[in-house]
C-alpha positions, 0 to 999 in steps of 0.5 A: 500500500505504501508503494502505491501511495509513493508511486501515485505521489511521484506521478502527480509530481511528474505531471505537475512539473511537466505542465509547470514548465510548458510554454503557451502560444503568444498573442500578436502585438498591438501593432499587428493587423486585425486579420493577422490577429484573427488567424493567430487566435484561431491557431491558439484555439486549435493548439489548445485542442491539440490540433497542431496541423490546423494551428500551423495553417492558421499561424502560417497565415498570421506570420505572412500577414504580420511578417515584422513581429515574432509571435506567430513564428514563436507559435509555429516553433511551439507547435513543431516542438510539440509534434517533435519536428525539431528541425522545423521548430529550430527554424521557427524559433530562430526566426522568432528570436530575430524578429522579437524586437524587445519581446522578453517573452520570446527572448526569455523563452527556455524553448527558444533559447534551447533551440537557438543555442544548438549551433 
């Protein structure tokens, strides 16, 4: 019985730790067009429903509609990371970092930093 309790507590802690360090998709900046924001929001909804292929489609459109900021590119990297497509995740995280400007959420992202430091 004691082993069962210890194992259960360990599993709960592991699940909590994984979720505590999970990163979430980002909203677009205030300067982004309404159309880009709409596609980005759709991507966030799809991502939250574990539908990364559709999220990728929406975020790709958002990135084309707003090519000057890094948030949609970050979101694409996040989705590819979730799908274990590391080459694509690396490409998008690197591009997001280049376009981040002063966005500390992108620049301080542990995922972005881990993917961009692989060179």
